[in-house]
C-alpha distance (Angstrom), angle and dihedral (degrees) to the residues before:
residue distance angle dihedral
M1 . . .
I2 3.78 . .
F3 3.85 131.6 .
E4 3.77 133.1 169.1
I5 3.75 137.4 -151.7
L6 3.82 126.4 -160.5
A7 3.83 121.3 -149.2
F8 3.76 137.1 158.7
G9 3.75 140.8 -127.6
H10 3.78 127.0 -101.9
S11 3.80 133.6 -160.0
N12 3.81 91.7 -117.9
I13 3.83 95.8 55.9
T14 3.86 108.3 122.8
A15 3.91 99.8 155.4
K16 3.84 91.4 -154.2
H17 3.80 97.8 136.1
R18 3.80 110.6 121.7
T19 3.87 100.4 -156.4
T20 3.77 107.6 32.6
F21 3.75 149.3 26.9
E22 3.80 128.2 -156.3
I23 3.75 146.1 -174.8
T24 3.74 121.3 -158.8
K25 3.79 139.4 -167.9
D26 3.88 88.1 -134.7
Q27 3.72 113.8 112.5
E28 3.76 95.6 -147.2
I29 3.79 134.8 42.4
S30 3.78 134.3 175.2
K31 3.80 126.0 -129.1
R32 3.81 87.5 -100.3
A33 3.80 88.3 71.6
D34 3.74 90.7 83.5
C35 3.78 94.6 156.2
V36 3.86 95.2 57.9
I37 3.77 116.8 104.5
G38 3.85 98.6 169.9
V39 3.79 141.3 22.4
K40 3.83 133.4 -165.2
A41 3.82 87.6 42.7
S42 3.87 115.3 -169.0
K43 3.85 90.9 -135.0
S44 3.82 139.3 24.0
I45 3.76 122.9 -146.9
S46 3.81 90.2 -94.4
E47 3.80 89.9 58.8
I48 3.79 102.0 52.7
P49 3.84 115.0 112.6
Q50 3.82 117.0 -73.7
E51 3.83 91.3 -131.0
A52 3.90 88.1 57.2
K53 3.87 90.5 48.6
K54 3.79 90.8 51.8
L55 3.80 94.4 49.5
I56 3.93 93.8 42.8
R57 3.81 90.8 48.4
A58 3.85 87.8 53.5
G59 3.87 87.8 57.2
A60 3.72 101.3 -96.7
K61 3.83 120.7 176.9
V62 3.89 108.6 -119.0
E63 3.81 124.0 -161.0
I64 3.77 115.0 -156.6
E65 3.74 123.5 -157.4
I66 3.84 109.2 -160.4
S67 3.77 109.7 -164.2
L68 3.76 143.9 168.2
P69 3.80 100.2 -148.3
D70 3.83 95.4 -166.8
Y71 3.83 90.0 57.5
G72 3.81 104.1 34.5
I73 3.89 89.5 -124.3
K74 3.85 118.9 142.3
D75 3.73 137.9 176.8
H76 3.77 129.0 179.1
A77 3.78 138.3 -143.9
V78 3.84 134.8 178.5
G79 3.76 127.3 -152.5
F80 3.81 139.5 159.8
G81 3.73 138.9 -124.0
D82 3.76 128.3 -124.1
Q83 3.88 137.8 -160.6
R84 3.74 91.5 -117.6
L85 3.75 95.4 64.2
S86 3.86 114.4 114.3
F87 3.84 103.3 -179.1
T88 3.77 92.2 -149.5
H89 3.78 107.9 134.7
A90 3.77 117.5 112.6
K91 3.77 98.3 -151.4
D92 3.85 115.8 20.4
I93 3.76 144.3 60.6
V94 3.81 118.7 -163.4
I95 3.82 128.6 -167.9
R96 3.85 111.7 -162.7
K97 3.75 134.4 -165.0
S98 3.85 88.4 -155.5
K99 3.81 127.4 66.3
F100 3.90 94.2 -112.8
T101 3.75 115.3 127.0
C102 3.77 135.2 -165.8
G103 3.81 137.9 149.4
R104 3.86 89.6 -72.4
T105 3.82 97.0 49.2
L106 3.82 115.9 107.1
L107 3.84 99.9 165.6
I108 3.83 136.5 11.0
S109 3.80 133.5 -164.1
A110 3.80 90.2 37.8
D111 3.78 121.7 173.7
K112 3.83 95.2 -134.4
S113 3.80 141.1 45.6
A114 3.79 129.1 -164.7
F115 3.79 87.7 -93.9
E116 3.84 91.9 58.0
L117 3.79 95.9 50.6
S118 3.80 118.4 107.4
R119 3.78 110.4 -76.4
E120 3.78 91.5 -145.1
L121 3.82 87.8 58.3
V122 3.84 90.2 46.5
E123 3.71 94.2 49.9
L124 3.84 91.6 54.6
L125 3.79 89.6 48.6
K126 3.82 88.2 66.4
D127 3.76 87.2 78.5
K128 3.82 115.3 80.2
K129 3.79 91.7 -144.2
T130 3.81 92.9 60.8
E131 3.72 111.7 108.4
L132 3.80 118.3 -140.5
L133 3.78 120.2 -159.5
L134 3.80 122.9 -167.4
L135 3.70 116.8 -167.6
F136 3.81 113.3 -167.7
K137 3.86 117.0 -158.0
V138 3.79 106.7 -163.8
K139 3.81 111.6 -160.3
G140 3.72 108.9 -152.3
């Protein structure tokens, strides 16, 4: 099962958080939002496909391709689902290296945080015109 989410860059993106990365439907963020890698997301966690939610809640492994289509730049991350996930937040999606869950959490035990993403990719995300495509490959 594969689904994708489109988001955009923002001048305040720093991607310095060491345990998470996040995309949000919000249009504006402050510099304190150091886990955010994309704004104006096309979907929140509550809007991802039901089939994906079912597989992720069952503990599925999820590969994430993080790309900037206009630049041909890609990075990758892997995370895992958990039965405690609720997928309830109306704006955000958070990928966590820890095992913490809340309504914003999509995946836990991830192998990357915002801080560990390609710095070339992060620099380009400081431009609000930069398109960010996240492709989620849910292994059932």
